[in-house]
TORRO-498953 format. One record per residue: x, y, z of N, C-alpha, C, O, CB in turn; residue in three letters. Coordinates in steps of 0.1 Angstrom, whole numbers, plus 2048, in hexadecimal, padded with zeros to 3 digits. Each point is the difference from the previous one (the first is absolute). Last residue first. Glycine has a CB too. Layout:
BEGIN
<nx:X, ny:Y, nz:Z, cax:X, cay:Y, caz:Z, cx:X, cy:Y, cz:Z, ox:X, oy:Y, oz:Z, cbx:X, cby:Y, cbz:Z, code:ala> $
...
END
This chain:
BEGIN
<nx:7FB, ny:795, nz:861, cax:80E, cay:801, caz:804, cx:802, cy:803, cz:80F, ox:80B, oy:801, oz:805, cbx:7FA, cby:807, cbz:7E4, code:gln> $
<nx:7D5, ny:7DF, nz:7F3, cax:802, cay:80A, caz:80A, cx:80F, cy:7FF, cz:805, ox:806, oy:7F6, oz:801, cbx:7E2, cby:808, cbz:807, code:pro> $
<nx:807, ny:7F5, nz:7C6, cax:805, cay:7FB, caz:80C, cx:801, cy:80B, cz:80B, ox:807, oy:80A, oz:7FE, cbx:805, cby:7E4, cbz:7F5, code:cys> $
<nx:7E7, ny:817, nz:7DE, cax:7F5, cay:7FA, caz:807, cx:805, cy:7FA, cz:80E, ox:7F8, oy:7FA, oz:807, cbx:7FD, cby:801, cbz:7E3, code:ser> $
<nx:828, ny:81C, nz:7F6, cax:7F5, cay:809, caz:802, cx:7F5, cy:7F9, cz:809, ox:7F8, oy:807, oz:806, cbx:80D, cby:804, cbz:7E4, code:ala> $
<nx:823, ny:7DD, nz:807, cax:802, cay:809, caz:80B, cx:7F4, cy:809, cz:803, ox:7FD, oy:802, oz:80C, cbx:81B, cby:7FF, cbz:7EE, code:trp> $
<nx:7EC, ny:7DF, nz:7E1, cax:7FB, cay:7FB, caz:80D, cx:801, cy:80A, cz:80B, ox:7F9, oy:7FF, oz:80A, cbx:80D, cby:7EA, cbz:7EE, code:ala> $
<nx:80B, ny:821, nz:7DD, cax:7F2, cay:7FF, caz:800, cx:7FA, cy:7FC, cz:80D, ox:7F5, oy:804, oz:804, cbx:80C, cby:7F8, cbz:7E4, code:gly> $
<nx:82E, ny:80A, nz:806, cax:7FB, cay:807, caz:80C, cx:7F1, cy:7FF, cz:801, ox:7FA, oy:806, oz:809, cbx:819, cby:80A, cbz:7F5, code:leu> $
<nx:803, ny:7D9, nz:7DE, cax:809, cay:7FE, caz:80C, cx:7FA, cy:807, cz:80C, ox:802, oy:7FB, oz:80B, cbx:811, cby:804, cbz:7E5, code:glu> $
<nx:7DC, ny:7FE, nz:7E1, cax:7F9, cay:7FA, caz:80B, cx:808, cy:800, cz:80D, ox:7FB, oy:7FB, oz:80A, cbx:7F8, cby:7F8, cbz:7E6, code:gly> $
<nx:81C, ny:81A, nz:7E3, cax:7F7, cay:80A, caz:806, cx:7F9, cy:7FB, cz:80C, ox:7FB, oy:809, oz:808, cbx:802, cby:801, cbz:7E2, code:arg> $
<nx:831, ny:7EC, nz:7FA, cax:7F6, cay:7F8, caz:808, cx:7F8, cy:80A, cz:807, ox:804, oy:804, oz:80B, cbx:80B, cby:7E8, cbz:7F7, code:asn> $
<nx:808, ny:822, nz:7D0, cax:803, cay:7FE, caz:80E, cx:7F5, cy:7F8, cz:806, ox:7F5, oy:7FF, oz:7FB, cbx:817, cby:817, cbz:806, code:gln> $
<nx:80A, ny:7FE, nz:7CD, cax:7F7, cay:7F6, caz:806, cx:804, cy:7FE, cz:80F, ox:80C, oy:7FC, oz:802, cbx:7F0, cby:7F9, cbz:7E7, code:asn> $
<nx:811, ny:83A, nz:805, cax:803, cay:7F3, caz:7FB, cx:7F6, cy:7F6, cz:807, ox:7FA, oy:804, oz:80A, cbx:81F, cby:801, cbz:7F2, code:ala> $
<nx:7DB, ny:82F, nz:7FC, cax:806, cay:7F7, caz:809, cx:803, cy:7F3, cz:7F9, ox:7F8, oy:7FC, oz:7F8, cbx:7FD, cby:80F, cbz:81C, code:arg> $
<nx:806, ny:82C, nz:7DB, cax:7FA, cay:7F2, caz:7FF, cx:809, cy:7F7, cz:80A, ox:80C, oy:802, oz:801, cbx:7EC, cby:802, cbz:7E7, code:ala> $
<nx:805, ny:82F, nz:825, cax:806, cay:7F8, caz:7F6, cx:7FA, cy:7F2, cz:800, ox:7FB, oy:7FB, oz:80A, cbx:81A, cby:812, cbz:7F7, code:pro> $
<nx:7CF, ny:81E, nz:811, cax:80A, cay:7F6, caz:804, cx:805, cy:7F9, cz:7F4, ox:7F9, oy:7FD, oz:7F7, cbx:7FC, cby:801, cbz:820, code:ala> $
<nx:7E7, ny:825, nz:7ED, cax:80D, cay:802, caz:7F9, cx:80B, cy:7F7, cz:804, ox:80C, oy:802, oz:7FD, cbx:7ED, cby:816, cbz:801, code:asn> $
<nx:7DB, ny:7E3, nz:815, cax:7FE, cay:804, caz:7F3, cx:80C, cy:802, cz:7F7, ox:801, oy:7FC, oz:7F5, cbx:7EB, cby:80F, cbz:813, code:lys> $
<nx:818, ny:7EB, nz:828, cax:7FA, cay:7F5, caz:7F8, cx:7FF, cy:804, cz:7F1, ox:805, oy:7F9, oz:7F7, cbx:7EE, cby:800, cbz:81D, code:val> $
<nx:81F, ny:824, nz:810, cax:807, cay:7F3, caz:801, cx:7FA, cy:7F5, cz:7F7, ox:806, oy:7F6, oz:7FF, cbx:800, cby:811, cbz:818, code:tyr> $
<nx:7EA, ny:829, nz:7EA, cax:80F, cay:800, caz:802, cx:806, cy:7F2, cz:7FF, ox:80B, oy:7FF, oz:7FA, cbx:7F2, cby:815, cbz:815, code:lys> $
<nx:7D3, ny:7F2, nz:7ED, cax:807, cay:808, caz:7F6, cx:80F, cy:7FF, cz:801, ox:807, oy:7FF, oz:7F6, cbx:7E5, cby:811, cbz:809, code:asp> $
<nx:7FA, ny:7DC, nz:823, cax:800, cay:7F9, caz:7F3, cx:807, cy:807, cz:7F5, ox:807, oy:7FA, oz:7F8, cbx:7E3, cby:7FC, cbz:80F, code:phe> $
<nx:812, ny:821, nz:822, cax:809, cay:7F4, caz:801, cx:800, cy:7F8, cz:7F3, ox:80B, oy:7FC, oz:7FB, cbx:7F0, cby:803, cbz:81E, code:trp> $
<nx:7E7, ny:825, nz:7EA, cax:80E, cay:805, caz:800, cx:80A, cy:7F4, cz:800, ox:80A, oy:800, oz:7F9, cbx:7EF, cby:816, cbz:812, code:asn> $
<nx:7DA, ny:7E0, nz:7FB, cax:802, cay:804, caz:7F2, cx:80E, cy:805, cz:7FF, ox:807, oy:7FD, oz:7F6, cbx:7E1, cby:809, cbz:807, code:ile> $
<nx:80A, ny:7EF, nz:82E, cax:801, cay:7F4, caz:7F8, cx:803, cy:804, cz:7F1, ox:809, oy:7FA, oz:7FA, cbx:7E7, cby:7FA, cbz:815, code:met> $
<nx:809, ny:82E, nz:812, cax:80C, cay:7F9, caz:803, cx:802, cy:7F4, cz:7F6, ox:80B, oy:7FE, oz:7FB, cbx:7F3, cby:808, cbz:81D, code:glu> $
<nx:7DA, ny:812, nz:7E4, cax:80B, cay:809, caz:7FD, cx:80D, cy:7F8, cz:802, ox:809, oy:800, oz:7F7, cbx:7EA, cby:815, cbz:80F, code:tyr> $
<nx:7E6, ny:7D7, nz:809, cax:801, cay:7FF, caz:7F2, cx:80B, cy:808, cz:7FB, ox:807, oy:7FC, oz:7F7, cbx:7E0, cby:802, cbz:808, code:leu> $
<nx:811, ny:805, nz:82F, cax:804, cay:7F2, caz:7FC, cx:802, cy:7FF, cz:7F1, ox:80A, oy:7FB, oz:7FB, cbx:7EA, cby:7FB, cbz:819, code:val> $
<nx:7F9, ny:832, nz:7FC, cax:80E, cay:7FF, caz:803, cx:806, cy:7F2, cz:7FC, ox:80B, oy:800, oz:7FB, cbx:7F2, cby:811, cbz:818, code:his> $
<nx:7D5, ny:7F6, nz:7EA, cax:806, cay:808, caz:7F6, cx:810, cy:7FF, cz:802, ox:807, oy:7FF, oz:7F6, cbx:7E5, cby:810, cbz:808, code:glu> $
<nx:7F9, ny:7DD, nz:822, cax:7FF, cay:7F8, caz:7F4, cx:807, cy:807, cz:7F4, ox:808, oy:7FA, oz:7F8, cbx:7E3, cby:7FC, cbz:810, code:ile> $
<nx:812, ny:821, nz:821, cax:809, cay:7F4, caz:802, cx:800, cy:7F8, cz:7F3, ox:80B, oy:7FD, oz:7FB, cbx:7F0, cby:802, cbz:81D, code:thr> $
<nx:7E7, ny:825, nz:7EC, cax:80D, cay:805, caz:7FE, cx:80A, cy:7F5, cz:801, ox:80A, oy:800, oz:7F9, cbx:7EF, cby:815, cbz:811, code:glu> $
<nx:7DA, ny:7E0, nz:7FE, cax:802, cay:804, caz:7F2, cx:80E, cy:805, cz:7FE, ox:807, oy:7FC, oz:7F6, cbx:7E1, cby:80A, cbz:808, code:arg> $
<nx:80D, ny:7D6, nz:829, cax:800, cay:80E, caz:7FD, cx:803, cy:804, cz:7F2, ox:809, oy:7FA, oz:7FA, cbx:7FE, cby:809, cbz:81D, code:gly> $
<nx:7FA, ny:7CF, nz:7FB, cax:7F3, cay:806, caz:7FE, cx:7FF, cy:80E, cz:7FC, ox:7F8, oy:805, oz:7F9, cbx:801, cby:7EB, cbz:818, code:ala> $
<nx:826, ny:7DE, nz:7F2, cax:801, cay:80E, caz:800, cx:7F3, cy:806, cz:7FC, ox:7F9, oy:7FB, oz:7F7, cbx:81F, cby:804, cbz:803, code:tyr> $
<nx:7F6, ny:7D3, nz:821, cax:7FA, cay:804, caz:7F3, cx:7FF, cy:810, cz:800, ox:7FB, oy:806, oz:80A, cbx:7F7, cby:7E4, cbz:7F5, code:gly> $
<nx:823, ny:803, nz:826, cax:804, cay:7F7, caz:7F5, cx:7FA, cy:803, cz:7F3, ox:806, oy:7FD, oz:7F5, cbx:7FD, cby:7F1, cbz:81D, code:his> $
<nx:7FF, ny:83B, nz:80C, cax:801, cay:7F3, caz:805, cx:804, cy:7F7, cz:7F4, ox:807, oy:804, oz:7F7, cbx:7E8, cby:800, cbz:81C, code:ala> $
<nx:819, ny:833, nz:7F8, cax:7FA, cay:7F6, caz:7F8, cx:803, cy:7F2, cz:805, ox:80B, oy:7FD, oz:805, cbx:7F7, cby:812, cbz:7E7, code:glu> $
<nx:80E, ny:81D, nz:825, cax:7F2, cay:7FE, caz:803, cx:7F9, cy:7F6, cz:7F7, ox:7F4, oy:7FF, oz:800, cbx:80C, cby:818, cbz:807, code:leu> $
<nx:82F, ny:7F9, nz:7E6, cax:7FA, cay:803, caz:80E, cx:7F1, cy:7FE, cz:800, ox:7F9, oy:803, oz:7F6, cbx:819, cby:80E, cbz:80D, code:pro> $
<nx:814, ny:7D8, nz:7DE, cax:7F4, cay:807, caz:7FF, cx:7FA, cy:803, cz:80D, ox:7FA, oy:7F7, oz:806, cbx:802, cby:7FF, cbz:7E3, code:leu> $
<nx:837, ny:7FE, nz:7FE, cax:7F7, cay:7FD, caz:80B, cx:7F4, cy:80A, cz:7FF, ox:801, oy:80C, oz:7FD, cbx:812, cby:7EC, cbz:812, code:thr> $
<nx:816, ny:7F2, nz:7D0, cax:7F6, cay:80B, caz:802, cx:7F7, cy:7FC, cz:80B, ox:7F9, oy:7F5, oz:7FF, cbx:808, cby:812, cbz:7E8, code:val> $
<nx:832, ny:7EA, nz:804, cax:7F5, cay:7FD, caz:80A, cx:7F7, cy:80D, cz:801, ox:805, oy:80A, oz:804, cbx:80A, cby:7E5, cbz:809, code:leu> $
<nx:818, ny:7F9, nz:7CE, cax:7F9, cay:80C, caz:806, cx:7F5, cy:7FB, cz:809, ox:7F9, oy:7F7, oz:7FD, cbx:80D, cby:817, cbz:7EE, code:arg> $
<nx:82B, ny:7E0, nz:7FA, cax:7F4, cay:7FD, caz:807, cx:7FA, cy:80E, cz:805, ox:808, oy:809, oz:803, cbx:800, cby:7E0, cbz:804, code:val> $
<nx:824, ny:7FA, nz:7DE, cax:7F8, cay:80C, caz:7FF, cx:7F2, cy:7FD, cz:806, ox:7F9, oy:7F7, oz:7FC, cbx:813, cby:810, cbz:7EF, code:thr> $
<nx:823, ny:7E1, nz:826, cax:7F5, cay:800, caz:7F5, cx:7F8, cy:80D, cz:800, ox:800, oy:807, oz:80A, cbx:7FF, cby:7E0, cbz:7F8, code:ser> $
<nx:826, ny:809, nz:81D, cax:803, cay:809, caz:7F5, cx:7F6, cy:800, cz:7F5, ox:803, oy:805, oz:7F5, cbx:814, cby:7F7, cbz:811, code:gly> $
<nx:7EA, ny:7EF, nz:827, cax:806, cay:7F8, caz:7F6, cx:803, cy:807, cz:7F3, ox:805, oy:7FB, oz:7F7, cbx:7F0, cby:7F1, cbz:813, code:his> $
<nx:7F3, ny:829, nz:81A, cax:80D, cay:7FC, caz:805, cx:808, cy:7F7, cz:7F7, ox:80D, oy:800, oz:801, cbx:7EA, cby:802, cbz:815, code:gly> $
<nx:7DC, ny:80A, nz:7E0, cax:809, cay:80C, caz:7FF, cx:80F, cy:7FC, cz:804, ox:809, oy:804, oz:7FA, cbx:7E3, cby:80C, cbz:80A, code:arg> $
<nx:7F2, ny:7D1, nz:804, cax:803, cay:801, caz:7F2, cx:80A, cy:80B, cz:7FD, ox:809, oy:7FE, oz:7F8, cbx:7E0, cby:7F9, cbz:803, code:val> $
<nx:809, ny:804, nz:831, cax:808, cay:7F5, caz:7FC, cx:803, cy:800, cz:7F1, ox:80C, oy:7FE, oz:7FD, cbx:7E9, cby:7F5, cbz:815, code:ala> $
<nx:7EE, ny:82E, nz:801, cax:80E, cay:802, caz:805, cx:809, cy:7F4, cz:7FB, ox:80C, oy:803, oz:7FD, cbx:7EB, cby:809, cbz:817, code:gln> $
<nx:7DB, ny:7F1, nz:7E2, cax:806, cay:80C, caz:7F9, cx:80F, cy:801, cz:804, ox:809, oy:802, oz:7F8, cbx:7E0, cby:80A, cbz:807, code:tyr> $
<nx:7FD, ny:7D5, nz:818, cax:804, cay:7FB, caz:7F3, cx:806, cy:80B, cz:7F8, ox:80A, oy:7FE, oz:7F8, cbx:7E4, cby:7F1, cbz:808, code:met> $
<nx:802, ny:81D, nz:82A, cax:80B, cay:7F7, caz:801, cx:805, cy:7FA, cz:7F2, ox:80C, oy:800, oz:7FE, cbx:7EC, cby:7FA, cbz:819, code:arg> $
<nx:7E1, ny:821, nz:7EB, cax:80C, cay:808, caz:804, cx:80C, cy:7F7, cz:801, ox:80B, oy:804, oz:7FB, cbx:7E6, cby:80C, cbz:811, code:glu> $
<nx:7E6, ny:7DB, nz:7EC, cax:804, cay:808, caz:7F4, cx:80D, cy:808, cz:803, ox:809, oy:801, oz:7F8, cbx:7DF, cby:800, cbz:800, code:ser> $
<nx:804, ny:7E9, nz:82C, cax:806, cay:7F6, caz:7F7, cx:805, cy:807, cz:7F3, ox:80A, oy:7FC, oz:7FB, cbx:7E6, cby:7F2, cbz:80F, code:gln> $
<nx:7F9, ny:82B, nz:818, cax:80E, cay:7FD, caz:803, cx:806, cy:7F6, cz:7F7, ox:80C, oy:800, oz:7FE, cbx:7EF, cby:805, cbz:81A, code:ile> $
<nx:7D6, ny:806, nz:7E6, cax:809, cay:809, caz:7FA, cx:80F, cy:7FD, cz:802, ox:808, oy:803, oz:7F8, cbx:7E5, cby:80E, cbz:809, code:pro> $
<nx:7EF, ny:7C6, nz:802, cax:803, cay:80D, caz:807, cx:80A, cy:809, cz:7F9, ox:809, oy:7FA, oz:7F9, cbx:7F2, cby:7F9, cbz:81D, code:phe> $
<nx:7EA, ny:7E1, nz:7DE, cax:807, cay:80A, caz:7F8, cx:802, cy:80D, cz:808, ox:7FB, oy:80A, oz:7FB, cbx:7FD, cby:7EC, cbz:7F0, code:thr> $
<nx:7F0, ny:7E1, nz:823, cax:80B, cay:7FB, caz:7F8, cx:809, cy:80A, cz:7FA, ox:80B, oy:7FD, oz:7FB, cbx:7E6, cby:7F0, cbz:800, code:val> $
<nx:7E7, ny:81C, nz:820, cax:80A, cay:7F9, caz:809, cx:80C, cy:7FA, cz:7F7, ox:80A, oy:7FC, oz:806, cbx:7E3, cby:7FF, cbz:80A, code:thr> $
<nx:7F7, ny:833, nz:7E8, cax:7FF, cay:7F2, caz:7FB, cx:80B, cy:7F8, cz:807, ox:80B, oy:804, oz:7FF, cbx:7EB, cby:803, cbz:7EA, code:asn> $
<nx:800, ny:829, nz:819, cax:800, cay:7F8, caz:80C, cx:7FD, cy:7F1, cz:7FC, ox:7FC, oy:7F8, oz:809, cbx:7FB, cby:81B, cbz:804, code:asp> $
<nx:81B, ny:821, nz:7E0, cax:7FC, cay:7F2, caz:7FC, cx:801, cy:7F7, cz:80C, ox:80A, oy:7FF, oz:807, cbx:7FF, cby:805, cbz:7E2, code:asp> $
<nx:800, ny:82E, nz:810, cax:7F6, cay:7FA, caz:80A, cx:7FC, cy:7F2, cz:7FD, ox:7F5, oy:7FB, oz:804, cbx:803, cby:81C, cbz:7FF, code:ala> $
<nx:827, ny:801, nz:7E1, cax:805, cay:801, caz:80D, cx:7F7, cy:7FA, cz:80B, ox:804, oy:7FA, oz:80A, cbx:809, cby:81A, cbz:7EF, code:val> $
<nx:7F6, ny:7DE, nz:7D2, cax:7F9, cay:808, caz:809, cx:805, cy:800, cz:80E, ox:803, oy:7F5, oz:805, cbx:7E9, cby:808, cbz:7ED, code:gly> $
<nx:830, ny:7F9, nz:7DF, cax:7FA, cay:7FA, caz:80B, cx:7F8, cy:80B, cz:809, ox:806, oy:80B, oz:802, cbx:80C, cby:7E3, cbz:7FE, code:his> $
<nx:80E, ny:802, nz:7D1, cax:7F7, cay:80A, caz:804, cx:7F8, cy:7FA, cz:80B, ox:7FA, oy:7F5, oz:7FF, cbx:804, cby:816, cbz:7EA, code:ile> $
<nx:832, ny:7ED, nz:7F8, cax:7F8, cay:7FC, caz:80B, cx:7F6, cy:80B, cz:804, ox:805, oy:80C, oz:801, cbx:80D, cby:7E4, cbz:808, code:phe> $
<nx:80F, ny:7FF, nz:7CA, cax:7F9, cay:80B, caz:807, cx:7F7, cy:7FA, cz:80B, ox:7F8, oy:7F7, oz:7FD, cbx:808, cby:817, cbz:7EE, code:leu> $
<nx:82F, ny:7E4, nz:7F6, cax:7F4, cay:7FC, caz:807, cx:7FA, cy:80C, cz:807, ox:807, oy:808, oz:807, cbx:801, cby:7E0, cbz:7FB, code:ile> $
<nx:820, ny:806, nz:7D6, cax:7FA, cay:80B, caz:808, cx:7F3, cy:7FB, cz:805, ox:7F8, oy:7FA, oz:7FA, cbx:814, cby:817, cbz:7F8, code:pro> $
<nx:816, ny:7C9, nz:806, cax:7F9, cay:809, caz:7F8, cx:7FA, cy:80B, cz:809, ox:7FE, oy:7FE, oz:80B, cbx:7FC, cby:7EF, cbz:7E4, code:glu> $
<nx:81E, ny:7ED, nz:822, cax:809, cay:807, caz:7F8, cx:7FA, cy:809, cz:7F5, ox:806, oy:806, oz:7F7, cbx:80A, cby:7E7, cbz:80D, code:asn> $
<nx:7EA, ny:7F2, nz:82B, cax:7F8, cay:80A, caz:7F8, cx:80B, cy:808, cz:7F9, ox:807, oy:808, oz:806, cbx:7E5, cby:7F9, cbz:80B, code:ile> $
<nx:81F, ny:7DD, nz:80E, cax:7FD, cay:7FA, caz:7F3, cx:7F8, cy:80B, cz:7F7, ox:7FF, oy:7FD, oz:7F4, cbx:800, cby:7EC, cbz:817, code:lys> $
<nx:80F, ny:81E, nz:824, cax:80C, cay:7FF, caz:7F7, cx:7FD, cy:7FB, cz:7F2, ox:808, oy:801, oz:7F8, cbx:805, cby:7FB, cbz:81E, code:his> $
<nx:7D0, ny:807, nz:80C, cax:804, cay:80D, caz:7FB, cx:80D, cy:7FF, cz:7F7, ox:801, oy:808, oz:7F6, cbx:7F5, cby:803, cbz:81E, code:ala> $
<nx:7ED, ny:7D4, nz:806, cax:804, cay:7FE, caz:7F2, cx:806, cy:80D, cz:7FA, ox:801, oy:801, oz:7F4, cbx:7EE, cby:7ED, cbz:809, code:val> $
<nx:80A, ny:7F8, nz:837, cax:7FC, cay:80C, caz:7F7, cx:807, cy:7FE, cz:7F3, ox:80A, oy:7FA, oz:7FF, cbx:7F3, cby:815, cbz:815, code:met> $
END
């Protein structure tokens, strides 16, 4: 697991009814706990009755609300960053855990 390498705020959004064999909800919950355990800023939003693709109008509105608030708080007003190796965690997103 790479939770100890995550040093930027991260938002996880996951459908509770996700039955995709590579992305069960428990994976997001475990990653959330691991990142939180290392003291990083993290938020987990679970979407009841939603699978891998969100379909409900209220769900889509809620996801947009969460993302806009997150971006406003941690991206839009974030201080400038020094040159960093941005590819360090890039492979994590495509690897099943």
